[in-house]
N, C-alpha and C positions, 0 to 999 in steps of 0.2 A: 474609701469606705462606701459600701452600698447601703445608704441609709433608708431602710424600710421600717415599718412598724414592728416587724419581728426581730430585726437585727440591730436596732440602735444600741450602741454601747453606752456605758455609764457616763463617759465624758459628753457624748452627744445629748443624752437625756438631761444632764445637768445644765448644759448651755441652753437647750430648748426651754427648760423650766425657767431659768433666769430671764431669758428674753421675753417669754410670755408674761411672767409676773411683772416685769418692768413695764412692758407695754400696757398691761391692764391698769397699772398704777398711774402711768403718765399720759397714755393715749398717743404717744409719739413713736415713730420708728426707732429701733434700738440699734446702736452701732457696736462694733466689735470691741472698742475700747471699754465701753460700759460693761460688757460681758466679762472681759478680761479681769476687771477689778473685782468681780463678784465670784469668780471661780476659786475653788479651794486650793487648787494646785498652783496658783499664781502664774498662769500660762501667759505667753506673749501674745500680743495683738495679732501677729502673723498666724500663730497656731489657731487662735480663735477664729480668725477670718477663714481659714481653710475648712474648719469644722462647720462654720455657719454656711459657707458656700455649699458644702455637701448637703446640709439640711435643706437649703434652698433648691438644689438640684433634685432632691428626693420629693419635693412638693410640700414640705412642712412650713416653709417660710417664703415670703416674696418681698421684693424691693419696690416700694411704690414710686420712688424717684431714683434716678441714676446715682445721685450723690448722697442719698439718704441711707439710713440703716434699714433693717428688716422688720417686718410685722408678720404675725402668724397667719397662715391660711386656714381654711376650714379643716384640712387634714391635720395641721399642727395643733389646733385646738382640740380636735378629736383625740389625738394621741395624749395630749395633756390631761384630758378628762379621764380617759380610760386607763392610763398607765402612770401618771405622775402625781396628781393631786391626792391628798390623803383625806380621810373622812374628817370633816370639821364638826365641832360641837358648839352650838350657840352658848353664849355666856349665860350664867344663871340669871343675871339681871334681865337679859333679853328674853329668855324663856318666861320669866315672871311677867314681863310686860305684855308678851303675846297672850299668855293665859288670862291676864286681867282684861285684855281687849276682847277676848272670846267670851269670857264668863262674867263680865262686869255687870250684866243685867240678866234678869230672868227672861228667857226667850219664850215668846208666845207663838212664834211661827218659824218655820224653816226658812222662809224667804228672807227674813231679817238676818238670820244666822249666816246663810250663804253669802249674802251681800257683805256682811261683816268680815267673813273669811277672805273675800276678794280684796277688801280694803287692807287687811293685815298683810296679805301677800305683797301688795303693792308698797305699803309703807316700809316694810323691813327689807325688801329686795331692791327698792328704788326702781322697779320695773313696772310692768302692767300685770296686775293680778286678775286671773280669770278663774271662775268656778262654774262648772256645768252641773246643774241639778240632776238628781236621779231621773232616768228615763221612765216616764209614767207607765209605759207598757211592761216594764220589767219590775215594777214595784210590787212588793207583797202587801196585800191589803189586810189590815188587822181589824178594821171597823168601818161600817158603812151606815149612813142614816138617810132617810127621806123625810123632808119637812114640807107640809102643805102650805102653799102661799095663796095669794088671791088670784082670781081669773084662771084657775086651773093649772097654775104653774107649780112646779115642784123643785125644791132645793135639794140637790144630791151632794152629800158630804162624804168624802172618803179620807181615811187616815191610814197611811202606810206604816209598815214596821219601823221605818226610820223616822217617823214623826212628821212626815210631809202631809199637810192638810190641803186637800183640793176640794173646791166647791163650785158648782155650776147650777144654773137655773135652766130647767127644761120644760117643755110642754108635751103632754101626752094626750091622745085622743079620748081617753076615759077619765071620768071623775073619780077620785079616790078620797076617802075619809082619812083623817090622820090615824085612826085606829088601824085601817087597812095598811097604810104606809108603815106603821110601826111593826105590825105583824110580819110584813114582807121583809123589812130590814132584819128582824130577829131571825127569820128563816135563812137569809143570805149569810148573816154573821155566824150562825150556828153551823152551817154546812160548808162555807167557803172561806172562812177566815184563814189566813196563811197562804193563800194562793194569789197568783198574779191576775191582772185584769183579763188578759186573753184566755187564761185557763178557766176563770169564772164564767165568762161568756160561753165558751165551748161546752162546758159541763152543763150549763143551764139548757142550752139548745139540745144537747144530747138527751137530757132527761125529758124534754118536751116530745121527743120522737117516740118515747115508749108509750105503748097503748094505755097503760094504767095511769099515765100522767096527763092524758089528753084533756081530762075534765077536772084537773087539779087547778082550782082557781088561784091558789096561793103561788104555785109555780108559774102560771101564766102572768100573774102580776110581776113576779120577780124578773121574768124574761123581758117583759115590756119595759119596766123601769130601768133595768140594767142596760138594755140595748140603747135606750135613749140617753141615759145618764153617764154611761161609761165609754161609749164608742169614741167620743172625742179624746178621752184620756189615752186610749190605746194607740191612736195615731198621732198624738201631739208630740211636737219637738220639745226636748228638755229646755228649761230656762237657762239663760247664761247671764252671769253677773261679772261685769268688767269694771275695774277700778284702776286709776293711775295712768290713763292715757296721756295726761299732761306731763308725766315724768319724762317721756321721750323728747319733749320739746327742749329740755335742758341738756340733752346728751349731744355732745359734738359729733358722735357717730351718726346722728340723724340730721345733719345740717342741711342735707339736700332737701329742698322744699317738696319736690315731686315725690320723692321717696317717702317723706313724712305723710303726704296726702294719701298715698297708697296704703300705708299702715293704718291710718285713721279709718279709711274706707273698709279695710279688712276687719277692724275691731267692731264696726257697726253691723257686720253681717253675721248674724247668730249661727246660721247653718254652717258656715265655714269654720267658725270657732269650735263648734261641737265636733265636726269632722276632724279638725286639727288635734284637739286634745284626745279624742277617742283613738285616733291612729297612733299617737305617741304612746298612750298607755298600753295599747294592745301590742306594740312593738317591744315594750319593755319586758314582756314575758314575766319571769319570776323576780325581776328587779323591782324594788320599791319605788324608785324614781327613774324616769326616762329623760335623756338629754338629746335634743336634736340641734345640730349646729349648721348654720348657713344653708348651703345647697341641699343638705339632708332634708330640709323642710320642703314639702310638695307645693306650698303656696309661694309663688315668685316674690311677692312683697316681703316675705320673711327670709329671703336668702342672705340678708345681712344681719340676721338675728339669731339668738339662741332661745330655744324653747325648753323649759324644764317642767316636767309634769309628774303627777302622781295620781293615784285613784284613792277613793274612800269607799267604805262599804259597811255592811252589817252582817253578822253571822257568817263570816268568811265569804260573802258574796259582794262583788263590786257593784256599787250603786251609782257613783258619779265620778267626775274627774276634776282636777284643778291644776293650775300651773302659773308660771311666770314667763312673760316674754320680755326680752331685753336685748341689748347689743351683744354681739359675740364677745366683745371686750367686757366681760363681767367676772365677778368673783364667784367662780363655779362652786367651789366647796361650800361656801357660805349659803349661796342661793339654793343648792340641793338640800342643805340642812333645813332651811326655812320652809321649803315646799313640803318636805317630809313631815316636819313638826306640825305645821298647820293642818295637814291631811289627817294626822292622828288625833289632833285636838278636835277637828271637825267631827270625826267619828264619835268621839266621846260626847261632844255637845249635842249632836243629833239624838243620841241615846237618852239624853236627859229632857228632851222636849216632851211635854205631856202627850200621851198616846191616845187620848180620847178627846172628843169635842162635844159640846153641849148643843142640843137643838134648841 
């Protein structure tokens, strides 16, 4: 038998499935006798050994020790995920508990909600839950306010379509009354609500180049205030919420101390996590959930891990991403369901956050 992903026959698929499920459950190498007891045909150990040997030769399995059974390779897990597992549905009680966890209190900010989502991912997957906030540069702004503070400082408040509230304090070279700030905010909201930050800045600057606008005080104020108050948002990295890193301590798959240290260092690096989840989501294309296994991950410290990710958004537009990092020996169907369910709940919850803020 030439055991490739395209030509695995029914018997080989069945044995591969039994071996992977048994290994996921026990964490131990699986021998041919164990597989023989699980096959529907009641095959002999010799027949099973031959098939297992073919699967090993084709790269789906490996033997960690000479006298031990086999364990799945990255390729074996990939075939299992792509061709064997069936879509799992969380139990009604689990779905109810996740919903209560997401909606147990009235959200006053997206920060709290995104943090809660990472906790739910971790709690129900027993892995590390990660949520990446919407990229500020791509957020659609629904509302903007300027509030005069002491010493010439101005509080700039933006509210995105997804309910993300951002505020920062800036200093500008000119003194503004609160009335001027309110008038400028009304102008920006009336003309630019529903656009992204880069688009707002570009259009303001374009309008300033028109001769008729050169002496428009209101437009000049808008350019000055938005340039100072929004420039950081355009270039800012998304926020990252990580929960459950302590879960990996209890996993025998991460018994190697140096390997664990590398993972903890990776979880502390926000930029790498953003890149990881963004790459995974982009590679998923039309799939709702992406799965990267072992060496498919570009980060070396994740070569012994599986990363399951999804995106969330508003109005058919992707806003952010989330996912679970765990050992390759995980319950894939269940974890895929958890990631997808939390992503859809997060979209619903973000849509319910108040869309305006008071000055």
